[in-house]
VOBA-1610 file (N, C-alpha, C; in pm, whole numbers, padded with zeros to 5 digits, always signed):
BEGIN
Met-03356-01583-02159Met-03352-01432-02173Met-03215-01379-02220Tyr-03111-01415-02151Tyr-02971-01384-02191Tyr-02899-01508-02234Ser-02809-01489-02333Ser-02737-01607-02372Ser-02623-01626-02281Tyr-02554-01740-02305Tyr-02438-01786-02233Tyr-02320-01692-02264Glu-02317-01658-02390Glu-02210-01564-02446Glu-02215-01429-02377Ser-02342-01378-02346Ser-02335-01234-02291Ser-02280-01239-02138Tyr-02322-01348-02064Tyr-02265-01373-01928Tyr-02114-01380-01945Gln-02068-01460-02028Gln-01921-01478-02056Gln-01861-01346-02077Ala-01917-01265-02163Ala-01849-01123-02192Ala-01864-01039-02072Val-01950-01045-01994Val-01960-00968-01879Val-01856-01015-01775Phe-01845-01153-01768Phe-01733-01187-01672Phe-01601-01148-01709Trp-01562-01155-01846Trp-01428-01123-01887Trp-01416-00970-01873Leu-01511-00899-01875Leu-01510-00746-01880Leu-01478-00726-01729Phe-01543-00774-01631Phe-01521-00757-01497Phe-01379-00805-01455Phe-01344-00920-01510Phe-01194-00981-01492Phe-01099-00878-01530Phe-01111-00828-01656Phe-01019-00724-01712Phe-01002-00612-01643Phe-01125-00547-01596Phe-01105-00422-01525Phe-01055-00450-01381Gly-01083-00576-01333Gly-01039-00589-01188Gly-00893-00614-01197Leu-00843-00685-01291Leu-00701-00696-01313Leu-00621-00565-01326Ile-00682-00474-01402Ile-00618-00341-01409Ile-00615-00258-01283Gly-00726-00273-01210Gly-00739-00205-01080Gly-00634-00278-00988Trp-00628-00408-00986Trp-00526-00461-00878Trp-00383-00421-00924Tyr-00352-00414-01052Tyr-00221-00363-01092Tyr-00201-00223-01040Tyr-00295-00124-01056Tyr-00278+00007-01031Tyr-00269+00027-00875Ile-00346-00036-00804Ile-00338-00028-00650Ile-00210-00093-00601Thr-00164-00207-00642Thr-00043-00258-00599Thr+00072-00164-00629Ser+00067-00112-00756Ser+00190-00020-00794Ser+00178+00099-00701Lys+00060+00141-00660Lys+00054+00262-00569Lys+00123+00226-00427Phe+00088+00111-00381Phe+00150+00071-00258Phe+00302+00048-00259Val+00349+00010-00374Val+00498-00001-00401Val+00547+00134-00400Asp+00481+00229-00459Asp+00527+00370-00457Asp+00526+00422-00307Ile+00435+00394-00238Ile+00429+00436-00088Ile+00558+00380-00019Ala+00568+00249-00035Ala+00683+00192+00031Ala+00814+00256-00006Lys+00829+00293-00138Lys+00963+00359-00175Lys+00977+00489-00111Glu+00868+00557-00091Glu+00875+00692-00031Glu+00901+00681+00124Lys+00872+00559+00182Lys+00890+00543+00312Lys+01036+00495+00337Gly+01106+00466+00225Gly+01246+00422+00228Gly+01267+00282+00215Tyr+01170+00204+00158Tyr+01181+00062+00145Tyr+01180+00016-00007Ala+01267+00068-00088Ala+01269+00029-00221Ala+01296-00103-00250Asp+01360-00178-00154Asp+01385-00324-00168Asp+01283-00414-00140Arg+01170-00358-00105Arg+01050-00452-00051Arg+00938-00451-00152Ser+00968-00407-00273Ser+00873-00401-00380Ser+00820-00544-00429Gly+00918-00641-00426Gly+00892-00779-00463Gly+00797-00833-00361Thr+00825-00802-00232Thr+00749-00853-00119Thr+00592-00807-00137Ile+00571-00675-00171Ile+00450-00621-00183Ile+00369-00685-00290Trp+00442-00705-00415Trp+00381-00758-00524Trp+00340-00906-00503Ala+00428-00988-00421Ala+00378-01126-00387Ala+00274-01138-00293Leu+00272-01050-00194Leu+00167-01037-00103Leu+00034-01012-00162Ser+00026-00916-00261Ser-00091-00878-00344Ser-00129-00992-00430Leu-00028-01053-00490Leu-00067-01176-00575Leu-00127-01296-00510Phe-00052-01336-00400Phe-00080-01467-00330Phe-00170-01437-00217Gly-00178-01339-00165Gly-00259-01302-00056Gly-00380-01218-00113Thr-00403-01099-00057Thr-00508-01019-00121Thr-00456-00883-00106Gly-00521-00785-00171Gly-00470-00652-00169Gly-00476-00588-00038Val-00564-00635+00059Val-00577-00582+00186Val-00452-00630+00264Val-00401-00746+00249Val-00272-00781+00304Val-00164-00697+00266Ala-00142-00674+00133Ala-00051-00581+00082Ala-00047-00440+00153Ala-00180-00384+00164Ala-00205-00256+00210Ala-00167-00248+00354Leu-00214-00348+00429Leu-00154-00346+00569Leu-00014-00357+00589Tyr+00043-00443+00512Tyr+00196-00454+00529Tyr+00264-00321+00484Thr+00216-00257+00390Thr+00280-00126+00351Thr+00259-00024+00458Ile+00135-00005+00498Ile+00099+00096+00604Ile+00169+00064+00724Ala+00211-00068+00779Ala+00274-00087+00889Ala+00432-00068+00885Leu+00469-00053+00764Leu+00626-00014+00751Leu+00650+00122+00815Pro+00756+00130+00909Pro+00800+00249+00970Pro+00866+00331+00855Asp+00865+00461+00893Asp+00945+00551+00790Asp+01098+00536+00812Lys+01173+00495+00697Lys+01314+00502+00717Lys+01366+00621+00642Ala+01289+00683+00566Ala+01330+00804+00507Ala+01367+00921+00604Gly+01465+01016+00566Gly+01508+01112+00660Gly+01395+01199+00719Arg+01389+01206+00841Arg+01288+01302+00903Arg+01374+01406+00962Pro+01315+01527+00952Pro+01375+01647+01030Pro+01372+01631+01177Thr+01482+01654+01251Thr+01483+01636+01392Thr+01422+01753+01472Asp+01387+01860+01412Asp+01334+01968+01480Asp+01177+01955+01482Thr+01117+01865+01412Thr+00970+01844+01433Thr+00928+01738+01526Leu+01031+01678+01599Leu+00991+01591+01704Leu+00934+01664+01821Leu+00843+01597+01875Leu+00771+01662+01991Leu+00821+01620+02125Val+00955+01613+02131Val+01024+01575+02255Val+01068+01703+02324Pro+01041+01723+02443Pro+01087+01846+02520Pro+01236+01837+02534Thr+01312+01951+02511Thr+01453+01951+02543Thr+01485+02012+02670Glu+01395+02048+02738Glu+01417+02091+02883Glu+01433+01984+02984Asp+01507+02007+03080Asp+01517+01911+03187Asp+01417+01924+03314Glu+01355+02043+03297Glu+01256+02072+03418Glu+01130+02037+03370Leu+01042+02015+03479Leu+00901+01983+03456Leu+00823+02112+03432Pro+00725+02118+03350Pro+00654+02242+03324Pro+00576+02279+03449Ser+00562+02417+03465Ser+00482+02461+03594Ser+00335+02434+03576Leu+00270+02411+03687Leu+00131+02381+03683Leu+00046+02499+03708
//
């Protein structure tokens, strides 16, 4: 019904678009890590995405704590020394 060449063309088409998607998603995770203050970790994220999976790179990027400056007034720490009344 279908020839071998048509299956091969579909395979390379999926491979090509998968490669483009992998590159786009990994570059977005690198951008997220840079926004968190980890510009030096871009090589680690690329290596995790290449040799691991994209899920591993995503979990690594999400688990990074924010090093970028946070305003101190948004912290939800009470400044009073007294307990609130009930």
